[in-house]
C-alpha positions, 0 to 999 in steps of 0.5 A: 533514457534519462527521462524514464524516471518521469514516465510513471508520473507522466503516463497516468497524468496524460491518460487521466486528462485524455480520458476526460476529453469529448472523444473518450469521455462517454466511450466506455470501450475506448476508456477501458482500452486507454486505461489498460494501455496506460497500466501496461506502459506504467508496468513496463516503465517500472520494470525498466527503472528497476533494471536501470537502478541496479547501477545505483540511485538515479536522480531526475531534476525537473526543469534542470533546477538543482537541489535543494530548490528543484523538484527531484524525482529519485529512482532506486531499487526500493522505489522501482519495486514499489512502482512495479507492485503498484502497476500490477495492482493497478492493472488487475484492479482496472481489469476487474473494474472493466467487467462492468463496475466502472460504469456504476458511476461517472469519471471512474477511469480518469480518477483511477489514473489520477490515483495511480499518478499520486501513488507513483509520485509518492514512491518517486519523489525525493522532496518532502513537500512534493510528497505532500503534493502527491499525497493530496493528488492520490487522496483527492482521487480516492475521495471520489473513488471511495463513493463510486456507485453511491450508497449510504454506507459508502457515503458515511465511510467517505465522510469519516475518511475525508475528515480524517485525511483533511486533518492529516493534511493540515498536520502534514503542512505544519510538520513540513513548515517546522522541518523547513525552518530547521533544515532550510530545505525539504530535499530528502537527501539534503535533509539526511546530510544535515541531520547530524550537523544541526545546532543544539538549539534546533534539535527539539524543533527538528524532533517535533517536526519529525514526530509530527510527520510520523503522526501523518504517515501513521494515519496513512499507514493505519497505525493505532490509534489512527487506524479506525477509518480503514475497516469501514472504508475498505469494506464498504467501497466497490471491489476494484477500489478496495483492491487498489486501496490495498496499497494505500497503507503501504504508501504511508509505510514507505514514507516512514521508511524514506523519512525516518530511516533515510533522514532520521536513521542511525547516522542522524546523530542526536536525532537518530531513530527518533521514531523508534520509541513510538513505533515499538508500542504503537506497531505492537498495539496495532498488530494486537488490535487488528488481530482482535478485529479479525476475530470480531469480523462479521463479513468477508470484506470486513475480515480482509480489511482487518487483515490489512490492519494486521499487515500494517502492524507487522510492517511497523514492528519490522520498521521499529527493529531498524536493521537491514535484515528486518527491512528486507523481510518487511519488503518481501512481506509487504509485496506478498500482503498487498497482492493477496489482500487485493486478491481476497477483496476481489474474491469477496466481490465475486462471492457477493455477486452470487450470494444475493441478499446475504452478500458477503456476511458470514451467515447461512444463505443459498449456495453459490452458482459457481461454488467449486470455482470460487471455493478454489480461489478462496482457499488459495488466497486464504492459505497465502494469507495464513502463511502455509507452505508452499505459498509466499505467506509462509516465506514472508512469515519465516523471514519476519521471524528470522529478522526478529529472532534476537533477544527481547525482539523475539519475545515481543514480536513472535507471539502476536505475529504467530497469534495473528496467523492463528486468528486469520486461520480461524476466521478464514476457516469460519468464513469458508465453511459458512459461505460454502457449506452452511447453505440451504435451498437452490442457488441464487440466479446470478451471472457467471464470473466475468472472464476479466474478473477471473483473470484479475484474480488469477494474476494476483493469486499466481504472484504468490507461488511465483514469489516462492519460485523466485524466492532466492533472487527476490530476497537478494533484491529486497536486501539490495533495495533496502541497503540504500536506506542505511548508507551514510548520506553525502552532500547534495549541494552546498547551500550558503547559510 
């Protein structure tokens, strides 16, 4: 089982290539079956990696080339948890798309697999340059998935998204060049070991490279003022793609965790917590800006997209606290917010299909064909987002408040965190009453909810009470997972100066 670490990368790579071959390319049913099988295998391999990681961090060197020159894949509890989260999200989004959304444009299934390849690789890589490579893979796939099905609004959103991310990629390379010039390596473990031993004349350059990477990851994580691309991008793309994109900001946040906690954390000497002074105000402003955007939302998908910004700001504030307790609370909340945001995007898609011309806009319209079913799904997802018991949102918010209860941190964080929950409650209440109660005339002629779509939504919604039922073991797991980030690094390899 030594090669298991590579499976979450190898499976979507092979599946994506196979789905473009003549025997599968124009066979819709076969494509769906291959995609489903690949997603299941990714989930199983991620679960097996989590079981193995209980014994400590495992490293896989591609081609047996050793660090700092070889390509390193690293599996620990944190990366395994993120892989499981991505696999659950990929499986449910693919199920939803297999009900017909996948046929609104070409190459959906191979692009979906390459997107999963980039996401999984970003979670597993132990090398900063290969983090850039996997970022580019997931971004290239996302460019095409974003405009899947076509349309003016999607094309406009895609242009902004592509331009911003191409700029971010250029800054990423510049930041990596600076880091390599200072450290002589891009292996994360080797960088962590060398950070406190850098020469004084290299510190300013190292700090500039670290902050440049923070800008890049902040763009991916929707950190203000780099978050303006997100609401339109998520609101205008197709429903299964928006659901899958719920994890995209988390890739940026995970990268900040890996770089600015593991490499530039408490042990980094003069460079310790170099990003904290920036994360505090920008994370706080991101949370406030997201809350204001939630209150101004005019459609259900835009509302959910702005809630994603709120969750990003919340997580960034927890990163700024930079303690094991705050990181563990953030990880629990990250899992919850990703799954529920994806579920809400799917519920918004189901509502849109039955509202005719009104779509998901918060205006008076005709009643839905399946008003009761969609109403129940919406209420469950809304309660989870708001943070009311007995769902995981309540546990997540409670953990966040406990982690930020010390002194000035409570005064800075509690108010916007609680107000954001109140704003979500007000706007989701408004959305629910408008969509389900402010109706007139007869229901629009529309198809009933497809069983695959309903299954995808139910699986995601069931994760919320399951996270409460398994709250004890899950919180212990998150605490154990983040503890690796705060360990004092050791040398990976002796490199001759």
